[in-house]
PDB file of N, CA, C and O in Angstrom, chain B, residues numbered from 101:
ATOM      1  N   UNK B 101       0.823  -1.196   0.000  1.00  0.00           N
ATOM      2  CA  UNK B 101       0.000   0.000   0.000  1.00  0.00           C
ATOM      3  C   UNK B 101       0.862   1.252   0.000  1.00  0.00           C
ATOM      4  O   UNK B 101       0.536   2.240  -0.659  1.00  0.00           O
ATOM      5  N   UNK B 102       1.948   1.207   0.733  1.00  0.00           N
ATOM      6  CA  UNK B 102       2.823   2.387   0.776  1.00  0.00           C
ATOM      7  C   UNK B 102       3.375   2.701  -0.618  1.00  0.00           C
ATOM      8  O   UNK B 102       3.539   3.868  -0.976  1.00  0.00           O
ATOM      9  N   UNK B 103       3.656   1.667  -1.395  1.00  0.00           N
ATOM     10  CA  UNK B 103       4.140   1.874  -2.762  1.00  0.00           C
ATOM     11  C   UNK B 103       3.086   2.573  -3.605  1.00  0.00           C
ATOM     12  O   UNK B 103       3.393   3.487  -4.369  1.00  0.00           O
ATOM     13  N   UNK B 104       1.829   2.131  -3.459  1.00  0.00           N
ATOM     14  CA  UNK B 104       0.726   2.755  -4.202  1.00  0.00           C
ATOM     15  C   UNK B 104       0.578   4.213  -3.794  1.00  0.00           C
ATOM     16  O   UNK B 104       0.440   5.084  -4.653  1.00  0.00           O
ATOM     17  N   UNK B 105       0.605   4.491  -2.493  1.00  0.00           N
ATOM     18  CA  UNK B 105       0.467   5.871  -2.028  1.00  0.00           C
ATOM     19  C   UNK B 105       1.572   6.762  -2.579  1.00  0.00           C
ATOM     20  O   UNK B 105       1.317   7.900  -2.975  1.00  0.00           O
ATOM     21  N   UNK B 106       2.789   6.252  -2.604  1.00  0.00           N
ATOM     22  CA  UNK B 106       3.896   7.039  -3.169  1.00  0.00           C
ATOM     23  C   UNK B 106       3.710   7.243  -4.665  1.00  0.00           C
ATOM     24  O   UNK B 106       3.969   8.325  -5.191  1.00  0.00           O
ATOM     25  N   UNK B 107       3.257   6.187  -5.349  1.00  0.00           N
ATOM     26  CA  UNK B 107       3.046   6.262  -6.793  1.00  0.00           C
ATOM     27  C   UNK B 107       2.010   7.317  -7.165  1.00  0.00           C
ATOM     28  O   UNK B 107       2.221   8.093  -8.097  1.00  0.00           O
ATOM     29  N   UNK B 108       0.900   7.349  -6.447  1.00  0.00           N
ATOM     30  CA  UNK B 108      -0.195   8.259  -6.794  1.00  0.00           C
ATOM     31  C   UNK B 108      -0.139   9.577  -6.036  1.00  0.00           C
ATOM     32  O   UNK B 108      -0.982  10.451  -6.236  1.00  0.00           O
ATOM     33  N   UNK B 109       0.862   9.718  -5.159  1.00  0.00           N
ATOM     34  CA  UNK B 109       1.046  10.937  -4.359  1.00  0.00           C
ATOM     35  C   UNK B 109      -0.218  11.286  -3.572  1.00  0.00           C
ATOM     36  O   UNK B 109      -0.562  12.458  -3.420  1.00  0.00           O
ATOM     37  N   UNK B 110      -0.910  10.244  -3.071  1.00  0.00           N
ATOM     38  CA  UNK B 110      -2.063  10.461  -2.199  1.00  0.00           C
ATOM     39  C   UNK B 110      -3.365  10.807  -2.892  1.00  0.00           C
ATOM     40  O   UNK B 110      -4.359  11.095  -2.226  1.00  0.00           O
ATOM     41  N   UNK B 111      -3.380  10.785  -4.219  1.00  0.00           N
ATOM     42  CA  UNK B 111      -4.640  11.063  -4.912  1.00  0.00           C
ATOM     43  C   UNK B 111      -4.690  10.390  -6.273  1.00  0.00           C
ATOM     44  O   UNK B 111      -3.662  10.154  -6.907  1.00  0.00           O
ATOM     45  N   UNK B 112      -5.904  10.085  -6.706  1.00  0.00           N
ATOM     46  CA  UNK B 112      -6.143   9.474  -8.011  1.00  0.00           C
ATOM     47  C   UNK B 112      -7.083  10.354  -8.812  1.00  0.00           C
ATOM     48  O   UNK B 112      -7.887  11.100  -8.253  1.00  0.00           O
ATOM     49  N   UNK B 113      -6.975  10.258 -10.113  1.00  0.00           N
ATOM     50  CA  UNK B 113      -7.926  10.940 -10.989  1.00  0.00           C
ATOM     51  C   UNK B 113      -9.037   9.969 -11.341  1.00  0.00           C
ATOM     52  O   UNK B 113      -8.774   8.820 -11.695  1.00  0.00           O
ATOM     53  N   UNK B 114     -10.272  10.422 -11.246  1.00  0.00           N
ATOM     54  CA  UNK B 114     -11.416   9.607 -11.626  1.00  0.00           C
ATOM     55  C   UNK B 114     -12.217  10.407 -12.644  1.00  0.00           C
ATOM     56  O   UNK B 114     -12.569  11.560 -12.398  1.00  0.00           O
ATOM     57  N   UNK B 115     -12.501   9.793 -13.783  1.00  0.00           N
ATOM     58  CA  UNK B 115     -13.230  10.460 -14.849  1.00  0.00           C
ATOM     59  C   UNK B 115     -14.691  10.038 -14.824  1.00  0.00           C
ATOM     60  O   UNK B 115     -15.008   8.851 -14.906  1.00  0.00           O
ATOM     61  N   UNK B 116     -15.575  11.020 -14.710  1.00  0.00           N
ATOM     62  CA  UNK B 116     -17.013  10.765 -14.743  1.00  0.00           C
ATOM     63  C   UNK B 116     -17.424  10.504 -16.190  1.00  0.00           C
ATOM     64  O   UNK B 116     -16.734  10.910 -17.125  1.00  0.00           O
ATOM     65  N   UNK B 117     -18.551   9.826 -16.361  1.00  0.00           N
ATOM     66  CA  UNK B 117     -19.024   9.518 -17.717  1.00  0.00           C
ATOM     67  C   UNK B 117     -19.253  10.768 -18.562  1.00  0.00           C
ATOM     68  O   UNK B 117     -19.165  10.711 -19.789  1.00  0.00           O
ATOM     69  N   UNK B 118     -19.548  11.904 -17.909  1.00  0.00           N
ATOM     70  CA  UNK B 118     -19.776  13.139 -18.651  1.00  0.00           C
ATOM     71  C   UNK B 118     -18.467  13.884 -18.963  1.00  0.00           C
ATOM     72  O   UNK B 118     -18.489  15.004 -19.473  1.00  0.00           O
ATOM     73  N   UNK B 119     -17.329  13.247 -18.649  1.00  0.00           N
ATOM     74  CA  UNK B 119     -16.036  13.845 -18.954  1.00  0.00           C
ATOM     75  C   UNK B 119     -15.430  14.646 -17.820  1.00  0.00           C
ATOM     76  O   UNK B 119     -14.266  15.039 -17.895  1.00  0.00           O
ATOM     77  N   UNK B 120     -16.204  14.895 -16.765  1.00  0.00           N
ATOM     78  CA  UNK B 120     -15.710  15.674 -15.635  1.00  0.00           C
ATOM     79  C   UNK B 120     -14.640  14.876 -14.886  1.00  0.00           C
ATOM     80  O   UNK B 120     -14.764  13.662 -14.724  1.00  0.00           O
ATOM     81  N   UNK B 121     -13.601  15.557 -14.437  1.00  0.00           N
ATOM     82  CA  UNK B 121     -12.490  14.932 -13.737  1.00  0.00           C
ATOM     83  C   UNK B 121     -12.587  15.241 -12.250  1.00  0.00           C
ATOM     84  O   UNK B 121     -12.795  16.392 -11.864  1.00  0.00           O
ATOM     85  N   UNK B 122     -12.435  14.209 -11.408  1.00  0.00           N
ATOM     86  CA  UNK B 122     -12.434  14.379  -9.960  1.00  0.00           C
ATOM     87  C   UNK B 122     -11.106  13.889  -9.418  1.00  0.00           C
ATOM     88  O   UNK B 122     -10.621  12.835  -9.830  1.00  0.00           O
ATOM     89  N   UNK B 123     -10.510  14.637  -8.502  1.00  0.00           N
ATOM     90  CA  UNK B 123      -9.319  14.182  -7.802  1.00  0.00           C
ATOM     91  C   UNK B 123      -9.787  13.532  -6.504  1.00  0.00           C
ATOM     92  O   UNK B 123     -10.504  14.149  -5.716  1.00  0.00           O
ATOM     93  N   UNK B 124      -9.380  12.292  -6.288  1.00  0.00           N
ATOM     94  CA  UNK B 124      -9.827  11.515  -5.143  1.00  0.00           C
ATOM     95  C   UNK B 124      -8.650  11.268  -4.219  1.00  0.00           C
ATOM     96  O   UNK B 124      -7.610  10.770  -4.650  1.00  0.00           O
ATOM     97  N   UNK B 125      -8.811  11.617  -2.943  1.00  0.00           N
ATOM     98  CA  UNK B 125      -7.768  11.417  -1.950  1.00  0.00           C
ATOM     99  C   UNK B 125      -7.689   9.940  -1.590  1.00  0.00           C
ATOM    100  O   UNK B 125      -8.716   9.297  -1.373  1.00  0.00           O
ATOM    101  N   UNK B 126      -6.467   9.397  -1.525  1.00  0.00           N
ATOM    102  CA  UNK B 126      -6.245   8.000  -1.165  1.00  0.00           C
ATOM    103  C   UNK B 126      -5.357   7.984   0.068  1.00  0.00           C
ATOM    104  O   UNK B 126      -4.302   8.618   0.095  1.00  0.00           O
ATOM    105  N   UNK B 127      -5.795   7.245   1.100  1.00  0.00           N
ATOM    106  CA  UNK B 127      -4.988   7.151   2.308  1.00  0.00           C
ATOM    107  C   UNK B 127      -5.206   5.801   2.978  1.00  0.00           C
ATOM    108  O   UNK B 127      -6.166   5.093   2.673  1.00  0.00           O
ATOM    109  N   UNK B 128      -4.322   5.458   3.877  1.00  0.00           N
ATOM    110  CA  UNK B 128      -4.436   4.203   4.607  1.00  0.00           C
ATOM    111  C   UNK B 128      -5.581   4.323   5.603  1.00  0.00           C
ATOM    112  O   UNK B 128      -5.694   5.324   6.311  1.00  0.00           O
ATOM    113  N   UNK B 129      -6.435   3.293   5.655  1.00  0.00           N
ATOM    114  CA  UNK B 129      -7.613   3.334   6.510  1.00  0.00           C
ATOM    115  C   UNK B 129      -7.353   2.767   7.896  1.00  0.00           C
ATOM    116  O   UNK B 129      -8.256   2.807   8.731  1.00  0.00           O
ATOM    117  N   UNK B 130      -6.189   2.250   8.180  1.00  0.00           N
ATOM    118  CA  UNK B 130      -5.882   1.691   9.491  1.00  0.00           C
ATOM    119  C   UNK B 130      -4.439   1.235   9.550  1.00  0.00           C
ATOM    120  O   UNK B 130      -3.700   1.381   8.576  1.00  0.00           O
ATOM    121  N   UNK B 131      -4.028   0.678  10.693  1.00  0.00           N
ATOM    122  CA  UNK B 131      -2.653   0.212  10.832  1.00  0.00           C
ATOM    123  C   UNK B 131      -2.366  -0.980   9.917  1.00  0.00           C
ATOM    124  O   UNK B 131      -1.296  -1.063   9.313  1.00  0.00           O
ATOM    125  N   UNK B 132      -3.311  -1.883   9.821  1.00  0.00           N
ATOM    126  CA  UNK B 132      -3.196  -2.999   8.891  1.00  0.00           C
ATOM    127  C   UNK B 132      -4.167  -2.708   7.759  1.00  0.00           C
ATOM    128  O   UNK B 132      -5.368  -2.560   7.986  1.00  0.00           O
ATOM    129  N   UNK B 133      -3.651  -2.628   6.550  1.00  0.00           N
ATOM    130  CA  UNK B 133      -4.491  -2.251   5.419  1.00  0.00           C
ATOM    131  C   UNK B 133      -5.485  -3.365   5.138  1.00  0.00           C
ATOM    132  O   UNK B 133      -5.105  -4.473   4.760  1.00  0.00           O
ATOM    133  N   UNK B 134      -6.748  -3.062   5.324  1.00  0.00           N
ATOM    134  CA  UNK B 134      -7.817  -4.001   5.029  1.00  0.00           C
ATOM    135  C   UNK B 134      -8.776  -3.415   4.019  1.00  0.00           C
ATOM    136  O   UNK B 134      -9.471  -4.141   3.307  1.00  0.00           O
ATOM    137  N   UNK B 135      -8.808  -2.085   3.963  1.00  0.00           N
ATOM    138  CA  UNK B 135      -9.804  -1.458   3.115  1.00  0.00           C
ATOM    139  C   UNK B 135      -9.295  -0.097   2.650  1.00  0.00           C
ATOM    140  O   UNK B 135      -8.530   0.571   3.345  1.00  0.00           O
ATOM    141  N   UNK B 136      -9.731   0.288   1.479  1.00  0.00           N
ATOM    142  CA  UNK B 136      -9.423   1.607   0.937  1.00  0.00           C
ATOM    143  C   UNK B 136     -10.731   2.377   0.902  1.00  0.00           C
ATOM    144  O   UNK B 136     -11.714   1.908   0.330  1.00  0.00           O
ATOM    145  N   UNK B 137     -10.748   3.540   1.501  1.00  0.00           N
ATOM    146  CA  UNK B 137     -11.954   4.366   1.483  1.00  0.00           C
ATOM    147  C   UNK B 137     -11.830   5.431   0.410  1.00  0.00           C
ATOM    148  O   UNK B 137     -10.783   6.054   0.240  1.00  0.00           O
ATOM    149  N   UNK B 138     -12.913   5.620  -0.298  1.00  0.00           N
ATOM    150  CA  UNK B 138     -12.962   6.628  -1.355  1.00  0.00           C
ATOM    151  C   UNK B 138     -14.110   7.571  -1.017  1.00  0.00           C
ATOM    152  O   UNK B 138     -15.218   7.123  -0.720  1.00  0.00           O
ATOM    153  N   UNK B 139     -13.850   8.858  -1.061  1.00  0.00           N
ATOM    154  CA  UNK B 139     -14.885   9.839  -0.734  1.00  0.00           C
ATOM    155  C   UNK B 139     -14.946  10.908  -1.816  1.00  0.00           C
ATOM    156  O   UNK B 139     -14.054  11.028  -2.656  1.00  0.00           O
ATOM    157  N   UNK B 140     -16.010  11.669  -1.769  1.00  0.00           N
ATOM    158  CA  UNK B 140     -16.201  12.828  -2.647  1.00  0.00           C
ATOM    159  C   UNK B 140     -16.403  12.467  -4.115  1.00  0.00           C
ATOM    160  O   UNK B 140     -16.037  13.233  -5.007  1.00  0.00           O
ATOM    161  N   UNK B 141     -16.987  11.300  -4.358  1.00  0.00           N
ATOM    162  CA  UNK B 141     -17.358  10.932  -5.722  1.00  0.00           C
ATOM    163  C   UNK B 141     -18.858  11.093  -5.878  1.00  0.00           C
ATOM    164  O   UNK B 141     -19.600  10.882  -4.918  1.00  0.00           O
ATOM    165  N   UNK B 142     -19.322  11.461  -7.063  1.00  0.00           N
ATOM    166  CA  UNK B 142     -20.763  11.514  -7.289  1.00  0.00           C
ATOM    167  C   UNK B 142     -21.372  10.124  -7.094  1.00  0.00           C
ATOM    168  O   UNK B 142     -20.754   9.120  -7.449  1.00  0.00           O
ATOM    169  N   UNK B 143     -22.557  10.066  -6.541  1.00  0.00           N
ATOM    170  CA  UNK B 143     -23.199   8.782  -6.244  1.00  0.00           C
ATOM    171  C   UNK B 143     -23.499   7.965  -7.486  1.00  0.00           C
ATOM    172  O   UNK B 143     -23.628   6.744  -7.401  1.00  0.00           O
ATOM    173  N   UNK B 144     -23.614   8.612  -8.640  1.00  0.00           N
ATOM    174  CA  UNK B 144     -23.970   7.869  -9.851  1.00  0.00           C
ATOM    175  C   UNK B 144     -22.774   7.183 -10.528  1.00  0.00           C
ATOM    176  O   UNK B 144     -22.953   6.505 -11.540  1.00  0.00           O
ATOM    177  N   UNK B 145     -21.567   7.344  -9.991  1.00  0.00           N
ATOM    178  CA  UNK B 145     -20.415   6.652 -10.583  1.00  0.00           C
ATOM    179  C   UNK B 145     -20.562   5.161 -10.302  1.00  0.00           C
ATOM    180  O   UNK B 145     -20.672   4.760  -9.143  1.00  0.00           O
ATOM    181  N   UNK B 146     -20.565   4.329 -11.356  1.00  0.00           N
ATOM    182  CA  UNK B 146     -20.768   2.892 -11.152  1.00  0.00           C
ATOM    183  C   UNK B 146     -19.560   2.220 -10.502  1.00  0.00           C
ATOM    184  O   UNK B 146     -18.424   2.670 -10.653  1.00  0.00           O
ATOM    185  N   UNK B 147     -19.828   1.134  -9.778  1.00  0.00           N
ATOM    186  CA  UNK B 147     -18.757   0.372  -9.144  1.00  0.00           C
ATOM    187  C   UNK B 147     -17.713  -0.075 -10.158  1.00  0.00           C
ATOM    188  O   UNK B 147     -16.527  -0.142  -9.836  1.00  0.00           O
ATOM    189  N   UNK B 148     -18.139  -0.379 -11.371  1.00  0.00           N
ATOM    190  CA  UNK B 148     -17.221  -0.848 -12.414  1.00  0.00           C
ATOM    191  C   UNK B 148     -16.140   0.200 -12.710  1.00  0.00           C
ATOM    192  O   UNK B 148     -14.983  -0.152 -12.940  1.00  0.00           O
ATOM    193  N   UNK B 149     -16.512   1.471 -12.705  1.00  0.00           N
ATOM    194  CA  UNK B 149     -15.551   2.553 -12.951  1.00  0.00           C
ATOM    195  C   UNK B 149     -14.514   2.609 -11.839  1.00  0.00           C
ATOM    196  O   UNK B 149     -13.324   2.788 -12.101  1.00  0.00           O
ATOM    197  N   UNK B 150     -14.965   2.458 -10.600  1.00  0.00           N
ATOM    198  CA  UNK B 150     -14.058   2.455  -9.448  1.00  0.00           C
ATOM    199  C   UNK B 150     -13.142   1.239  -9.520  1.00  0.00           C
ATOM    200  O   UNK B 150     -11.933   1.348  -9.318  1.00  0.00           O
ATOM    201  N   UNK B 151     -13.731   0.079  -9.810  1.00  0.00           N
ATOM    202  CA  UNK B 151     -12.940  -1.157  -9.918  1.00  0.00           C
ATOM    203  C   UNK B 151     -11.872  -1.015 -11.001  1.00  0.00           C
ATOM    204  O   UNK B 151     -10.717  -1.378 -10.778  1.00  0.00           O
ATOM    205  N   UNK B 152     -12.243  -0.494 -12.167  1.00  0.00           N
ATOM    206  CA  UNK B 152     -11.291  -0.321 -13.266  1.00  0.00           C
ATOM    207  C   UNK B 152     -10.151   0.616 -12.877  1.00  0.00           C
ATOM    208  O   UNK B 152      -8.999   0.383 -13.243  1.00  0.00           O
ATOM    209  N   UNK B 153     -10.476   1.680 -12.133  1.00  0.00           N
ATOM    210  CA  UNK B 153      -9.457   2.650 -11.734  1.00  0.00           C
ATOM    211  C   UNK B 153      -8.474   2.057 -10.721  1.00  0.00           C
ATOM    212  O   UNK B 153      -7.292   2.402 -10.732  1.00  0.00           O
ATOM    213  N   UNK B 154      -8.958   1.163  -9.843  1.00  0.00           N
ATOM    214  CA  UNK B 154      -8.109   0.624  -8.784  1.00  0.00           C
ATOM    215  C   UNK B 154      -7.416  -0.682  -9.147  1.00  0.00           C
ATOM    216  O   UNK B 154      -6.418  -1.039  -8.521  1.00  0.00           O
ATOM    217  N   UNK B 155      -7.920  -1.401 -10.143  1.00  0.00           N
ATOM    218  CA  UNK B 155      -7.363  -2.707 -10.499  1.00  0.00           C
ATOM    219  C   UNK B 155      -5.897  -2.629 -10.907  1.00  0.00           C
ATOM    220  O   UNK B 155      -5.149  -3.583 -10.693  1.00  0.00           O
ATOM    221  N   UNK B 156      -5.480  -1.524 -11.482  1.00  0.00           N
ATOM    222  CA  UNK B 156      -4.074  -1.421 -11.895  1.00  0.00           C
ATOM    223  C   UNK B 156      -3.122  -1.402 -10.700  1.00  0.00           C
ATOM    224  O   UNK B 156      -1.913  -1.557 -10.876  1.00  0.00           O
ATOM    225  N   UNK B 157      -3.652  -1.213  -9.473  1.00  0.00           N
ATOM    226  CA  UNK B 157      -2.822  -1.207  -8.267  1.00  0.00           C
ATOM    227  C   UNK B 157      -2.920  -2.512  -7.485  1.00  0.00           C
ATOM    228  O   UNK B 157      -2.207  -2.695  -6.498  1.00  0.00           O
ATOM    229  N   UNK B 158      -3.792  -3.417  -7.914  1.00  0.00           N
ATOM    230  CA  UNK B 158      -3.931  -4.693  -7.226  1.00  0.00           C
ATOM    231  C   UNK B 158      -5.345  -5.226  -7.370  1.00  0.00           C
ATOM    232  O   UNK B 158      -6.195  -4.620  -8.022  1.00  0.00           O
ATOM    233  N   UNK B 159      -5.577  -6.371  -6.749  1.00  0.00           N
ATOM    234  CA  UNK B 159      -6.882  -7.023  -6.837  1.00  0.00           C
ATOM    235  C   UNK B 159      -7.925  -6.280  -6.010  1.00  0.00           C
ATOM    236  O   UNK B 159      -7.691  -5.953  -4.847  1.00  0.00           O
ATOM    237  N   UNK B 160      -9.063  -6.021  -6.612  1.00  0.00           N
ATOM    238  CA  UNK B 160     -10.198  -5.420  -5.895  1.00  0.00           C
ATOM    239  C   UNK B 160     -11.135  -6.568  -5.547  1.00  0.00           C
ATOM    240  O   UNK B 160     -11.735  -7.186  -6.427  1.00  0.00           O
ATOM    241  N   UNK B 161     -11.251  -6.843  -4.260  1.00  0.00           N
ATOM    242  CA  UNK B 161     -12.067  -7.982  -3.833  1.00  0.00           C
ATOM    243  C   UNK B 161     -13.533  -7.620  -3.666  1.00  0.00           C
ATOM    244  O   UNK B 161     -14.407  -8.434  -3.963  1.00  0.00           O
ATOM    245  N   UNK B 162     -13.812  -6.422  -3.200  1.00  0.00           N
ATOM    246  CA  UNK B 162     -15.202  -6.061  -2.931  1.00  0.00           C
ATOM    247  C   UNK B 162     -15.341  -4.543  -2.881  1.00  0.00           C
ATOM    248  O   UNK B 162     -14.441  -3.837  -2.426  1.00  0.00           O
ATOM    249  N   UNK B 163     -16.472  -4.060  -3.352  1.00  0.00           N
ATOM    250  CA  UNK B 163     -16.817  -2.639  -3.251  1.00  0.00           C
ATOM    251  C   UNK B 163     -18.133  -2.562  -2.490  1.00  0.00           C
ATOM    252  O   UNK B 163     -19.119  -3.188  -2.880  1.00  0.00           O
ATOM    253  N   UNK B 164     -18.148  -1.802  -1.418  1.00  0.00           N
ATOM    254  CA  UNK B 164     -19.373  -1.633  -0.630  1.00  0.00           C
ATOM    255  C   UNK B 164     -19.568  -0.164  -0.309  1.00  0.00           C
ATOM    256  O   UNK B 164     -18.611   0.609  -0.275  1.00  0.00           O
ATOM    257  N   UNK B 165     -20.804   0.209  -0.075  1.00  0.00           N
ATOM    258  CA  UNK B 165     -21.115   1.567   0.349  1.00  0.00           C
ATOM    259  C   UNK B 165     -21.185   1.587   1.866  1.00  0.00           C
ATOM    260  O   UNK B 165     -21.779   0.700   2.479  1.00  0.00           O
ATOM    261  N   UNK B 166     -20.578   2.600   2.469  1.00  0.00           N
ATOM    262  CA  UNK B 166     -20.620   2.711   3.921  1.00  0.00           C
ATOM    263  C   UNK B 166     -21.967   3.235   4.381  1.00  0.00           C
ATOM    264  O   UNK B 166     -22.640   3.979   3.668  1.00  0.00           O
ATOM    265  N   UNK B 167     -22.342   2.841   5.564  1.00  0.00           N
ATOM    266  CA  UNK B 167     -23.548   3.361   6.196  1.00  0.00           C
ATOM    267  C   UNK B 167     -23.127   4.501   7.123  1.00  0.00           C
ATOM    268  O   UNK B 167     -22.313   4.309   8.026  1.00  0.00           O
ATOM    269  N   UNK B 168     -23.676   5.664   6.895  1.00  0.00           N
ATOM    270  CA  UNK B 168     -23.335   6.835   7.707  1.00  0.00           C
ATOM    271  C   UNK B 168     -24.386   7.036   8.792  1.00  0.00           C
ATOM    272  O   UNK B 168     -25.562   6.729   8.595  1.00  0.00           O
ATOM    273  N   UNK B 169     -23.965   7.541   9.904  1.00  0.00           N
ATOM    274  CA  UNK B 169     -24.864   7.816  11.018  1.00  0.00           C
ATOM    275  C   UNK B 169     -25.871   8.896  10.629  1.00  0.00           C
ATOM    276  O   UNK B 169     -25.553   9.809   9.868  1.00  0.00           O
ATOM    277  N   UNK B 170     -27.083   8.781  11.158  1.00  0.00           N
ATOM    278  CA  UNK B 170     -28.100   9.800  10.884  1.00  0.00           C
ATOM    279  C   UNK B 170     -27.749  11.152  11.513  1.00  0.00           C
ATOM    280  O   UNK B 170     -28.304  12.178  11.119  1.00  0.00           O
ATOM    281  N   UNK B 171     -26.844  11.161  12.474  1.00  0.00           N
ATOM    282  CA  UNK B 171     -26.462  12.424  13.113  1.00  0.00           C
ATOM    283  C   UNK B 171     -25.335  13.137  12.368  1.00  0.00           C
ATOM    284  O   UNK B 171     -24.873  14.196  12.791  1.00  0.00           O
ATOM    285  N   UNK B 172     -24.894  12.537  11.241  1.00  0.00           N
ATOM    286  CA  UNK B 172     -23.869  13.175  10.418  1.00  0.00           C
ATOM    287  C   UNK B 172     -24.385  14.532   9.960  1.00  0.00           C
ATOM    288  O   UNK B 172     -25.576  14.696   9.696  1.00  0.00           O
ATOM    289  N   UNK B 173     -23.501  15.479   9.868  1.00  0.00           N
ATOM    290  CA  UNK B 173     -23.865  16.865   9.589  1.00  0.00           C
ATOM    291  C   UNK B 173     -24.601  17.048   8.258  1.00  0.00           C
ATOM    292  O   UNK B 173     -25.508  17.875   8.163  1.00  0.00           O
ATOM    293  N   UNK B 174     -24.218  16.286   7.235  1.00  0.00           N
ATOM    294  CA  UNK B 174     -24.803  16.450   5.910  1.00  0.00           C
ATOM    295  C   UNK B 174     -25.548  15.181   5.518  1.00  0.00           C
ATOM    296  O   UNK B 174     -25.263  14.105   6.043  1.00  0.00           O
ATOM    297  N   UNK B 175     -26.494  15.301   4.601  1.00  0.00           N
ATOM    298  CA  UNK B 175     -27.192  14.126   4.094  1.00  0.00           C
ATOM    299  C   UNK B 175     -26.234  13.284   3.276  1.00  0.00           C
ATOM    300  O   UNK B 175     -25.511  13.816   2.434  1.00  0.00           O
ATOM    301  N   UNK B 176     -26.215  11.994   3.506  1.00  0.00           N
ATOM    302  CA  UNK B 176     -25.329  11.081   2.764  1.00  0.00           C
ATOM    303  C   UNK B 176     -26.170   9.956   2.234  1.00  0.00           C
ATOM    304  O   UNK B 176     -25.651   9.056   1.573  1.00  0.00           O
TER     305      UNK B 176
END
């Protein structure tokens, strides 16, 4: 994971179907890497696009949406 972080300098480019470009922050989610969290993407981006973007860095085993608390400041 550290190699990937150095390679991408902490961010990846993600291209929306409409051509819009988003810079996505990539960071370690814990002491032992078990999961990569991705934030600030439009909800309509399909899992396949995310999988395609991350596959070049290793095997993508599963993509899931996180459940946010109802007390979170913004609607998610």
